[in-house]
C-alpha positions as CSV (number, residue, x, y, z in Angstrom):
1,M,0.0,0.0,0.0
2,I,1.5,3.3,-1.0
3,I,0.6,5.9,1.7
4,Q,0.2,9.6,1.7
5,N,3.0,11.5,3.3
6,T,2.2,15.3,3.2
7,D,2.3,16.1,-0.5
8,H,3.8,12.9,-2.0
9,L,3.4,9.2,-2.1
10,I,5.9,6.8,-0.6
11,S,6.2,3.1,0.2
12,L,6.8,2.1,3.8
13,A,10.1,0.5,2.8
14,K,11.6,4.0,2.4
15,Y,10.7,4.9,6.0
16,I,12.4,1.9,7.5
17,D,15.8,1.7,9.3
18,H,16.2,-2.1,9.2
19,T,17.6,-2.7,12.7
20,L,19.8,-5.4,14.3
21,L,21.2,-4.2,17.6
22,R,21.4,-7.3,19.7
23,P,24.9,-7.4,21.3
24,E,25.1,-11.1,20.5
25,A,24.3,-10.8,16.8
26,S,26.6,-12.8,14.6
27,E,28.2,-11.8,11.3
28,A,25.9,-14.2,9.5
29,E,22.9,-12.4,11.0
30,V,24.3,-9.0,10.0
31,L,24.9,-10.2,6.4
32,K,21.3,-11.6,6.4
33,V,19.8,-8.2,7.3
34,C,22.0,-6.6,4.5
35,D,20.5,-9.0,2.0
36,E,17.0,-8.3,3.3
37,A,17.5,-4.5,3.0
38,L,18.8,-4.8,-0.5
39,T,15.9,-7.1,-1.5
40,H,13.2,-4.8,-0.1
41,A,15.0,-1.4,-0.7
42,F,14.8,-0.3,2.9
43,R,16.1,3.2,3.7
44,T,19.0,2.0,5.9
45,I,20.5,-0.8,8.0
46,C,21.1,0.1,11.7
47,V,23.8,-2.0,13.4
48,E,26.4,-1.7,16.1
49,A,29.4,0.3,15.2
50,K,31.7,-2.7,15.0
51,W,29.7,-4.0,12.0
52,I,29.8,-0.7,10.0
53,P,32.9,-1.6,7.9
54,L,31.4,-4.9,6.9
55,V,27.9,-3.4,6.2
56,A,29.4,-0.5,4.2
57,I,31.2,-2.9,1.9
58,K,28.1,-5.1,1.5
59,L,25.9,-2.1,0.7
60,K,28.3,-0.3,-1.6
61,G,26.7,0.8,-4.8
62,S,23.2,0.5,-3.5
63,E,20.8,3.1,-2.2
64,V,20.6,1.5,1.3
65,L,22.6,3.4,3.9
66,P,24.7,1.9,6.7
67,I,23.9,3.7,10.0
68,T,24.9,3.1,13.7
69,V,24.2,4.0,17.3
70,I,26.4,6.0,19.8
71,S,26.3,5.6,23.6
72,F,23.7,2.9,23.2
73,P,21.5,2.2,25.0
74,H,22.1,4.3,28.1
75,G,23.4,7.6,26.8
76,N,25.7,8.2,29.7
77,D,29.1,8.2,28.0
78,T,31.2,11.3,28.3
79,T,30.8,13.9,25.6
80,E,34.4,13.3,24.5
81,K,33.7,9.5,24.0
82,K,30.5,10.3,22.0
83,Y,32.5,12.7,19.9
84,Q,35.3,10.2,19.3
85,D,33.0,7.3,18.7
86,T,31.0,9.4,16.2
87,L,34.2,10.3,14.3
88,A,35.3,6.7,14.2
89,S,31.9,5.5,12.9
90,V,31.7,8.1,10.2
91,Q,35.3,7.3,9.1
92,A,34.2,3.6,9.0
93,G,31.4,4.4,6.6
94,A,28.3,5.3,8.7
95,K,25.9,7.5,6.8
96,E,23.7,8.5,9.8
97,I,24.3,8.6,13.5
98,D,21.7,7.7,16.2
99,V,22.9,9.0,19.6
100,V,21.2,8.4,22.9
101,L,20.3,11.5,24.9
102,N,22.0,11.9,28.3
103,R,18.9,11.8,30.5
104,Q,20.8,12.3,33.7
105,L,21.9,15.7,32.5
106,L,18.3,16.4,31.4
107,A,16.9,15.4,34.8
108,K,19.4,17.8,36.5
109,T,18.0,20.5,34.2
110,D,21.6,21.2,33.0
111,Y,20.4,22.1,29.6
112,A,23.6,23.7,28.5
113,A,25.4,20.4,29.1
114,V,22.7,18.5,27.2
115,W,23.0,20.9,24.3
116,N,26.8,20.7,24.3
117,D,26.7,16.9,24.5
118,L,24.6,16.7,21.4
119,H,26.2,19.5,19.5
120,Q,29.6,17.8,19.8
121,V,28.2,14.7,18.2
122,V,26.8,16.9,15.4
123,I,30.2,18.5,14.9
124,A,31.9,15.1,14.8
125,A,29.3,13.8,12.3
126,G,30.0,16.7,9.9
127,N,27.5,16.4,7.0
128,I,26.1,13.1,8.3
129,P,22.6,13.5,9.8
130,V,22.3,12.9,13.5
131,K,19.2,11.4,15.2
132,V,18.8,11.8,19.0
133,I,17.1,9.0,20.9
134,L,15.1,10.5,23.8
135,E,13.9,7.2,25.4
136,T,10.4,8.7,25.7
137,S,9.2,6.0,28.2
138,E,11.6,7.4,30.7
139,L,10.6,11.1,30.4
140,S,7.7,13.3,31.4
141,D,5.9,15.2,28.7
142,S,7.6,18.4,29.9
143,E,11.0,16.7,29.6
144,K,10.1,15.4,26.1
145,K,9.3,18.9,25.0
146,I,12.5,20.4,26.4
147,A,14.6,17.6,24.9
148,C,13.0,18.1,21.4
149,A,13.9,21.8,21.6
150,L,17.5,21.1,22.6
151,V,17.9,18.5,19.8
152,K,16.8,21.1,17.3
153,A,19.1,23.8,18.8
154,A,22.1,21.4,18.8
155,G,21.8,21.0,15.0
156,A,20.6,17.4,14.8
157,K,18.2,16.3,12.1
158,F,15.8,13.9,13.9
159,V,14.3,13.2,17.3
160,K,13.7,9.5,17.9
161,T,11.5,7.8,20.5
162,S,13.3,4.8,21.9
163,T,16.3,2.4,21.9
164,G,14.0,-0.6,22.1
165,F,15.9,-1.7,25.2
166,S,13.7,0.1,27.8
167,K,10.3,-0.5,29.4
168,S,8.4,0.5,26.3
169,G,8.8,1.9,22.8
170,A,7.1,4.3,20.5
171,T,3.6,5.5,21.0
172,E,1.3,7.5,18.8
173,D,0.9,10.1,21.5
174,D,4.7,10.6,21.8
175,I,5.1,10.9,18.0
176,R,2.3,13.6,17.9
177,L,3.9,15.5,20.8
178,M,7.4,15.4,19.2
179,R,6.0,16.5,15.9
180,Q,4.2,19.4,17.5
181,I,7.4,20.6,19.1
182,V,9.9,20.1,16.3
183,G,7.5,21.4,13.5
184,P,6.6,20.0,10.1
185,E,10.0,19.8,8.4
186,F,12.1,18.2,11.1
187,G,12.7,14.4,11.2
188,V,10.8,12.2,13.7
189,K,11.8,8.6,14.1
190,A,9.5,6.0,15.8
191,S,11.3,3.0,17.1
192,G,10.7,0.3,19.7
193,G,7.8,-2.0,19.6
194,I,7.0,-1.5,15.9
195,R,6.3,-5.1,15.0
196,S,3.5,-5.0,12.4
197,Y,2.3,-3.2,9.3
198,E,-0.5,-1.8,11.4
199,D,2.0,-0.4,13.9
200,A,4.0,1.2,11.2
201,I,1.0,2.8,9.5
202,K,-0.1,4.3,12.9
203,M,3.3,5.8,13.5
204,V,3.5,7.4,10.0
205,R,0.0,8.8,10.3
206,A,0.9,10.3,13.7
207,G,3.8,12.1,12.2
208,A,6.8,9.8,11.9
209,T,9.1,10.2,8.9
210,R,11.3,7.2,9.8
211,L,10.7,3.8,11.4
212,G,13.3,1.8,13.3
213,T,12.3,-1.9,13.4
214,S,13.6,-5.4,13.2
215,A,10.2,-6.6,11.8
216,S,10.8,-4.8,8.5
217,V,10.4,-7.8,6.2
218,A,7.0,-8.8,7.8
219,I,5.9,-5.2,7.6
220,V,6.6,-4.7,3.9
221,Q,5.3,-8.2,3.0
222,K,2.0,-7.2,4.7
223,E,2.0,-3.9,2.9
224,A,2.3,-5.8,-0.4
225,S,-0.5,-8.1,0.4
226,V,-2.7,-5.2,1.4
227,A,-1.9,-3.4,-1.8
228,G,-2.7,-6.5,-3.8
229,A,-6.2,-6.6,-2.3
230,Y,-7.1,-3.4,-4.0
């Protein structure tokens, strides 16, 4: 099913960051998700940084981008470590960076430190887009709003709901709230708990412009079957 996204039509596959972030994932599993992404033309593959050189080679010449996570899943690494890890990931071939917000700094209302923490990652990434993972299930609505404003001010390109390693993932209410704060042009990524075609459609309709999921194949297969019914 081709769905309406503002003023143009797009398949769900182009929303999807096909994700494999289990620490115990094997090389064979990483290569498998590469093959799946190439087959279904997903937007990206999101893997741990150690796999980026392998994935970058596998995806070379395709439109599928290799992307990775920084300070995942806790967000509490020092700013310097986040900076250096981002530099290394970009040099290894990462084309987008998903970094976890330092919620401890946010809870202390040390907003200058939160901004600097994120801005240093943006600097290290250069022209590579940065997404910031808020872990929305751990924040109040007020903290979500403040975090979204700081993400924009720091120069990142997306706000993202969740790591998928906390107590819950993306919700429609959180996507709507984030979209309200960042405005219509900024990226909003829904991730965590998106396991079905129906979940994906709900998130896009709520305002998501990117979807992080490991259930990507099942989602696009269901999309194809729905489209075939019309």
